[in-house]
N, C-alpha and C positions, 0 to 999 in steps of 0.2 A: 270832698269827705270824708274824714279819717276813718280806716277802716272800724275801728272799734266802734265808732257810730252806728256805720254801716252793718255792724254785727247787731247790734240793739236794734235796730230797725228792721231788720230779719226776723227778731223774734216778737219786732213790734204789729209785723206785718202777718205772723201765723198767729198772734195774739185774733186781731180784728178779725181774721179768718175763720178761728173758731166760733165767734160771734157770729159770723155769717152762718155757719152750718149747725148754730142753736133754733136759728130763728124759725118762724112758722110760715113760711113762705113757699111758693111755686118753684119749681125746679130751674125756669127761664127766670125770674127773677133774682134768684140766688148766683144764677152765673153771672147777671150784669151787674149786680154787688162786686163779683168778686174780681171781674175784669176794671171795674174802675177802683176799686182797692188796689189792685197790683201795680194801676198805674200811677195813683196817686203816690204810692210809698215807693215807687223805685224813678218820681220823675221820668217819666215816660209819656210821650205823645198819645202813643197805643198800646195796649193789651187785647190781645185776642185769644179766645179757645176754639182751635178746631177739636170735634171729636168723631171717630168712625161711624159713619151711617152703615156701611157694612168693610167686609173687608177689605174693600180696594177703592174705599170713599171716603173721604174726609168731607166736614162740613164745619163750615163757620157756624159757631153757634152762638158767639155771645162775642161783644167786641167793644171796647172803649177808644175812642179816636176815627175808628171806620165808620162808613154811612151806615146808620140802622136799619136801614130798609137791605141790607146787602144779607143782614142775619137770616138764618134758614134758604138762603137763595145763591149762595157761594160755594160751587161745591169744587174739588178736589180730586184727581186720581194719587193711588199711590203713588210717591217718585213724581208726579208732578210739579215742579213751581217749588221754592224752596222749603214752602211747609211740607211740600209731599215729599221729598228729599228727606230730611229730620225723620218724619214717620218710617220712610221704611227703612234706612239706617239704623234707628234706634239710637243716634248719635247727635249733639248738638249742631248748631252751625249760628257761628258768631261774625259778623262781617259789618263796616263804618259803609259798605255799598254796595248793598242788597242790588240795584239794578245789574251791575256790571258783573255780580256772580255768575257762574256759569248755572243753567236751568232756571234761570229767576222767569216768573211769568209774572205779567201784569193782568191785573184784573181790574178794569175799568169800574165796574160796579161798586167797590170797594172805597175808590180816591183817596187809591195808596200811594199817588205816584209822586205824592210830595214827601216822604218819609223815607231817610236815606241810609240809616243806622237798622239793622235786624239782627236781633238775638231769641231764637226757636229752638228749646230744650221737649223729649219728647217727653208724654205722658204716659209711663208704662207701671207695670205693676208686677214684678215676678216675671217677665219674659214676655209679659203680655199688654201687646200696642192697644192704646184707650185713644191716644190722640196728641195733639200737639200744642203748646202754651209758647204764646210769642208776647213780643216787647217791641217795641219801634218807638224811633225819633226823628226828628226834621235834621237835628244838628249829625252829622256825620261824624260818627263817635265806632268805636271798638270797646264794647264793653270787658271792664275789669273781671279780677277772676272772682274777686268775690261777689260781686252782683251776679256774676252766669250761676256761681253755687246759691245763694241765695235762689233763684227763679228755678233752680232744678229744687230744692229743699221744697220750695211752693209746689212744681209740679208731683211732687211725691205725694203732697198731701191731697191734689187735687185728686190725685189716682185713687187714694184711701177713701177719697170720698165717694166717689162714682163707684167704688165698688160695694160703699153702704146703702147706695140711692140715693145720694145726697142729689142729683143732679135729674133723677127722677122725676117728670111733672111735664107741665102743657110745652110742647116746641121743643123739647130736649131731644136729643140725638141720640143718647143713650138711656133708651127706655130700659122699663124690668126685662132685664134681658134675662134672667135665670128664671122666667113665666112664658118664655117664648121658646116654638121648636124651632131646632139646631136639625141639619140636615150635616154632617162629618162623615167625609171621605179619608181613606185608610188604606192597607193592604192586608191583603188575608195572611194570617196566620194559623189558622184551621177554621176548616168547614165547618159548615151548618150555622140553624140561625136560632135565635133564642128571643123571648123577652123578658123581662124582669124587673127590678128596680132598683137603680145607684146602690154599691156601696165603697164609699170611698178609703183605698189603702190607706192615706196619709191625708185625714180631712185636713183642709185649709184653715191656717193658723189666721184669724180677721181679726186685724189692727183695729182696735176703736177707740185709740186716743194718741192719734198721733200727732198732736201737739202740745209741748211740757211748758209749763211757769216755772218753774224751778230745775233748772241746768245740773244743780247740784248735786241735788236729788236724782235726777237722772243718771247720770255719769256715775254715782257708788251703785244704784240700781243693775247698768251695763256691769260694773268691772262684779261683783258677786254673781250675775248670773254666768259671765265666762269664767270665772274663777270655778263656779259649779260646773261646767261643760269641761275646762280642763280635767279639773279630779274626776271624772267620767273617762275623758279618754287614757288616764293615767291607769283606771282600774283594768280599761280594755286587753290596756298595754300589760297589764300583771297580767290577765287571765289569759292572756294566748304566750307567757312564756315559753312553753312547751311546744307551740304551735308550728317550729322551724322559723330557721332564717328571713323567709320573704316573705311570710306574714306580719314577721316583727318589723321589716322594714317599711311595709303598704302602712303597717299603724302609726310607724316613728313619723312618716311622711304626713298622717292626720295631724297628729300635735305639736307637728312644725306651725302648721296652719293656724291650731288654735291659739298657737304662743303667738303668732303673727303680729308685731307692732304695728305695720302698715295698715292691717285691718284695721286694730281697733283704732288708731290714731282717726282715720276716715268715719269714723265711728261717732266718737267724741265729737269731731268737727261738727259733724251735723247737730249733734246734740246740742251745741255750743249757738248753732242758726235758732235754736228752738223746738226741734224735732225731740218725740220722745224716743224712750231708750229703744221700743220695739219698731218706731217707725226709721231709727237710723241704721237697725237691723235691717230691717227689712229694703230700705234705701239701697243699702250696699248689698244685697243679695240679688236685687233688680238688677242692680249695673253687673253683679258679676255674670249674672243669666245674660243680659246683654252681649257681653265678651263672647262666653262661650259659645253665642250661634256665627262669631265672625272667626274664631279660630278652626283653622283645620288640622294642626297638629294632635294628635291624640291625644299624648303623654300631657299636655298643658288641659286640653278637655278634659280628661281624668283628674287631675288637680283643681279645675273650678267646680266639677262636680262635689270634690272632698269639701271646697269653702261652700257651695250651695246645702250640704249635707250640714256642715256643722253649723251654717246660719237658722236653719229648721231646728235644730237642738237648741239654739238658743234662743229663737222665738218662742219654744212650748215652755222651756223655762223662763221666760220672761213673764207671759201670758198667764201663765198655769195650763194653756191649750193641750193635753198632752194625747197622744192617741187614741187614748180612752174617751170619747167626749159625752158617753151618758146614750149615745144614740145606740138605738136597738137595729141589729143586723135584719134585713126584709128577709120572709121568709123563699124568694127568688133573685137572689141577690145578683148582681152585673157588677163584678169588681172593675174599678177604674182606678188605672196608676199610671205616672210617666213610665218604670220601669219597676220591674219587679225579681226577685231571685226565687230559683225553683224551692228551695227549704219554704222560704213563706207562700209559695205558691201550694205546696203540697201540705200545709197547713189547713187551709183553708178545703180543702180537696175536693169532695165531688158535691160539696152543697152550691158551689157556685155553677149559675147558670150559662153567662158568657164573661168573657174578659174583655177590657180595652185597655191599650196600652198606647202613652203620646209616646215613645221608641219602640226599644224591643226590635228583633229580625226574625226572620221566616226558620233560619235553621239556629237559634238561641236556645238555650236548654230551658226558658218559659215556655217557649212554643212546642221545646218536646212535650215537657210535663204536659201543658194543654191537650196535645196528642192524645198522648197516652188515657189521657180523662175525660176523652170524647168531648172537650167543651170548646164551644167556638173561640177564635181570637180573634181581633183586630188588633195588627199595629198600626205605628205611625199616625196616628188617629189625631192631630195637632188640634191644640186647643181645650181637650178633653177635660184635662182636671181643672180647668177655670170655667167651664162652660155649666159643669156637670153639679149637682149637690146632693148628698144624702137622700133617697128617698123618691127622687126621681124617677119616675117613667122612660125606659129605656127599651130599644128594639136592634139587638146588632145582627146585621147579615152577615156570617162571615164568608159565604162564598163571592158577594161581589168587592167585601171591604168595605163596609156602609155603616151607620151608625146613625140610629134618626134619635133621639135626644126630643124627649117633651113632645112625642109626636101628636098631628092631630087626625080626627076622627079616621079622614080618607086614607092614613098611611096605614093606623093601627087595623083598618079592616081588610085590605090589600095582605097586609104582614102575617095576618094572623090565618088567612086564605094559604098563602103558602107554608105553613108551619104543619095544616091542614092536611097539606097533599103530600109534606115530607114523612108524615105520620099516615097516612096512608100507604105511601109505599115502604115504609117500615114493614107494616101489616105483610105485602105483597112479596117482600124477602124473607122473613119469618116463614112461611110458608113453603119456600123452597131449602131453608136453611139446612135439612137432611138429604136432600139431593144432591147428586155428583154435579160438577163443575164442567157439563158435557157438551160440546157443541151439537148443532143440528146434522155432522157430519160426522159422530162420533170419537170426536179425540175429545179425551179428558185431561183438563187443568187442574194442576194442583196450587190451590188458594191457602198462603201462608199468611199468617198475619206478625205485624210487627208489635215489639213491646220494650219496656224498659222499667215498668215496676210490677209490683208484684200486683199493684191493685187493677194490672193490664190482663193478669191471668184466670179470670175468671169468662174474661170475654172467649178465651179459645174455646170451650162449650158452647156459649150463646150465641157466637158470631157464624159456626158452623165450619171455622179454620182447623186445615186440618194439622197441623201445627205452629211452633214461633221460626217464622225464617230469618228474621235478626233480632235477636235480646241486646238491646244499646247497655251497655256495664257502667259507661262515663257516667250514669246520675248519682251512685250510689258514692261517689267522689264529690261529685257538684253540691251535692246537697250540704257536705259536712263542712267544717273548720278546719280539719286538719286530714291527713291520709289515713284512712280507713286500715283496721288490721285484717293479716288473712285470716283468723278466724272469722271475721265478720263478714268478708266477702264467702267464704269456704259455706259457712252457714245460710246466707242469702242465697247461693247459688243451689245449694242443696235445695230449698224450697220451692223455687223456680220447678227443679226438677220433677219434683212431687210431686204440683201442682198443675204439670202437664201432663199426668199419668200416661207416663210410656211414650206421648208423641213427639218426636224430635223436636230440640229447641238450639237455635246456633246460638253460640253466643260469640258476640263481637266483641275482642280484646278493647282496652282504653282509646276511645276516639275524642282526645281533647287537640286545642289549640284552637285554630281560629278564630271563631266568635265562642268557643265551649275553653272557657275558662276558669282555673282550678282557682280557689281564693286563696290557699294555702301554698302556692306557686306565682315565682316572680315573671308578672306578664311582659310578652318581649314586644317592644313597637316596633312590629315591624308595616312595611311601607303596603303590603299585599299578604295580609296573615292564612288566606283562602293557598297560598301558594307556597305556605312558610312552614315554619316548623311545628307540625302538629299528627294525628296517627300514632303510624306506626314507626314515624320519623323520632318521636318524642320516646317511643319503645326501646329500641336500637339505642340510644343515645342514652337511656337509663334503664338499664337493664332491669336495675335489684326493683322497680316498680313493675317491668313486665315478667317478669320472674316471679313474684309475690303472684301475683293476678295469675299466672299460668296453675302454678301450686295451688291456688284454691278451687280453681276450676276441676282440677284433677282430684282433688280430697272430695269436692261435692260430687263428684259423680259416683264413685266408690262400687264400681263395679258394673254401675250402670251405662250406657253409650253413651261418646261425649262428642261432640260438632262446637269446633273453634275454630274463627276466621278471622284474619289480620287485615285491619282497616288502610283502605288509601294506599297501596302497594303499588307501587311505580315502576319498579322493575323487578326480575326474576332475581338475583341477589337479595332484594329485602325481602321478599320471599326466605331464600334457602337461610337467610340469617333468621329470621323468626321462627323458622323451622326448627332450628337448631337451637333455641331457648327450648323449647317445647321438650326436646328432647331431652337435653340437659334436667329439666324440671320434670320429667318422667321418669329418668334415672335414679333423682335422687330421692321421691318416693316411693320407687324401690328398693333402698337400700335403706330407708325408712322406714318401711314394712305396710307401707301403706297401700291399701287394695286398690289395682288400676282399674282402668274403666273398662267395660265389657269390649268396647271397640272405640278407635279414637278416629275420628275424620278432621283434617288440618284444610282448611282452606282459604280463599282472599275475596275482598271485595276488588270489583274491576271499576275505578273511579276514575284511572285514568287513560286517555287515548293509548298512549305509550305501552299499556301493558298488555294492550289486544293485539300488538305485535313480537308482543316477546318470542323467546325462538320455541320452537318444538317441546322441548325439554319440561319447558314450565309447564305447559297443559299436559305432558304425560304424569308429572310429578304431584300436582298441586290435586287434592280428591274432589274439591270441588268450588267452585267461584258464585259469586253473586255480582248483578251488574249494581252500581250504587247511580243509580238513575239521575240523583241531584246532582251528584259533583260530576258526573259525566258529563252532563248534557252542558252542564257552564263552559267545562273545560273545552269540552267539541266547539260551541259556540262562540268562544271567549266572552261569554256575558255572565257579568257578576249576577248570581240570583239574589243578591240584597241589594241590586241597584234596579229602582222602580224603573228608571228609563230605559232600560234594554231587557229585563230578562222576561219579558213579556214579550218580545218580537219574535223570540224563535221557536218555534214549535215544534214538539213531540214527534211529530207524523211530517216534519220535513224528510224529503225524499231521501238526502243526503245523509239524515242521522239514522233512519231507519234502515239503509245501504249498510252503513257501518255496523250496524248492530246484527243484521244477518251475516255478516262477515268473523262477526263473535260468536254466532251461533254453529255457524258452518264450522269452524275451528274446533269449538267443544265437542260437537258431533264427532267430528276425525279421530278426537285421542279419550272419545266416551267419557268426557268429563262433564261430571252433574252439574247443570247451570243454571241459575233464576234471576229474575229482576225485580231488585228491590227501590222501592221507590214513589214519591207523589202518584208518577204517573202510572204506577201499576194498580192503584185506586182508582184511576178514571174510566170509568166503564169502554170510552172508547179507544183511547188509549190501549188498555188492557185486551181490547178487543185484537187492536190490529199489533201487539206485541207477540201475542198466540198464535196468528197470521202466519208469520214469519221465523215462528220456529219453536218459540220461547214457551216452554211445559209448566213451568213453577214459576210465580207472582207473590209476591210479599208484600202486606199491604197495613194499614191503620186496620183494626175490624169493624168500625163502620160501615167500609169500604167493600167488605168483602160480599153482602148482599145486593149492593149494584153490579160489581162486577160479577156475580156468579149469573145474576138475572139475565145483560146481557151477552154474556158467552152462550148460554141455553137458546139466545135466539138466532144467533150467526151459522153460516158455512163456513168453516176458515179457507176450502177451495175457493169457492165465493169471494170469499173478502181478499184473497191472497190475489186474484185474477184482477180483483179492483185497484189494488195498492201497484200492479206491475203496470196497470195499463195507464193511471197517469205518472210514472216512472217513463213508461216510454214515450210520452205524450209531452216528457220535457216539464212538466208541472215542479213547480218549489215546492208543494206539501197535497199531501194524500188525502187532507179531510175534508174537502167539498164532494172529491167522489164517495167516500166512505160515508159520509153522511145519508147522501142522497144512498147509500144502498141499507145501510138501516132504515129508514126510513120505510122500505120498501119489505122490510121484515116482518115476521108474524112476530105479534105478543109471544111471551114467555111461556112455554110450554108447563 
């Protein structure tokens, strides 16, 4: 058969499919008609549709050519047989001799032993796997490219039909899934529990016309829409001319994709086979997302993200479905997104009840903003953007990293009980807000709060915090499209000091790199960013930025006390070099006639084990130290805190880690160096009590943790708790946690 005829038949097959979609029949009858139609058009002995019954199970839902009684009886696990392999990998399998293929599984109940040739393609939509479409023949042959392309085009249309509910009906595997309860497990980005209704950050574009009768008109529509997108990208470039070389390079790469001939050619070929312009764009986008899941190289993944974003822009242009859909944001919105930047998140502000992301990381700036706003956050919640619809009831458990979408009554009742218990606990914490964090044996612990936004500062009084132990200055850099001016930073820092009303604020200088990349700085593709060019290393290599920030801090103080610390100091010389920059900035401010701070403390964050073994001169010269627990723990245990497989395996209450922290406490006590602990563990009541028991007297945490930590400290006797820790250590136990928990259970409630 000539190529031209096959192309014509491809369009003919899609035209017949559209007629089936329009029929008023049950889902099973529709599926049966579709498989018969495809077998006829492709001159095959068998056509079968397998759909996911659940995440790991495929079910034969319709067939032409296999035994009818096997429908809804034959099931395969993901990865089982050739069909399961197609589903798992999201890639086609084309073989003239299926039984000889590795992974082949013979299913006697289907009567497929007589069929040699096998062509299976995934049914997927934007990375969401729905099932597998298969054709088979008795004659041994390999399907040619045009036949493969035609079947992939049909699979694309089937994916759209499934999305529109075309398969919903008696016996269909894809039931009305968007009305069923869904439990999604992710990871904790920010603790807390909340319920509300879904608000999609980027509403899904629905393609309602996957098939076209007029390829020429669809090509024109595609070309017009692509030109609109290209013009938009050019405008973005023009508006970014003053944004620096790195920003221009990023946008130039973006424009390169918008002008990609290969991208256009693939979409044009799909249109020639009978797809509409929208369906052709979405097919290419689905393929790009499938490739994205296979690519390990960070640079290539970013480029595929660019292509994905361009496809979204193109789809919105073609369909007219912009981000403004006319839907009204619910009064209790829970934000759902694949990922989100800090500026976009700040636009929503405290109106959000919770946030659920498909991607994200525990140390990302989105997570930092969520913590600053005290909004529960779950990250790595796979499929949430495809499962959720605007207005769906949703419950988010940030403590466990669990999301209940469209929960049933049993879940709703249990979840409401949990929220009520948390509210009751908050009332109890409020009653001790103005009392000291004094232990039963008379030791007072200073509790400070972490901050990074002006929106945090009202919590200084409400939480009972004694000051700000860490003010993250990088957020003001991350939420902009260009470097902030010194005058802007100075004004902000002055407002922070004003809001603190005389309480101590410790400003940490710019901590970027690793997972915090400035949009206007060229990202470095490093094999291990957490151990790479970040924090004080960036500041010392780009002293102009560091000096500008130090000058802004000095001017903001204007005669008031100022405390500044440098992040990620790994060796004594780095601290000396950073302190020298502060001395230069101070001398310059004096020359300009600006009022110097009343007092100036210069400290460092101890986040690397190496700094704990620095010479005595370091401990004598530094004014104060703050243990950065999050980074220090991951480097101590060699366990990436972004890696869910390992990060939970290593306990803060591990005897080795507590012994290491004790050594730091001893060195600081010997040099009379002020020491604090800052990080997630400082805000966990049991861990905080143990940190106090080994000698730490200042803890800095998110504002919402101060009440629970104070409540715990007022219950314990540090002498008794230290004895419990020592007993576990002497017994050779790996963690002190079991013994500590037994001790805490024996203590009396809060005084």
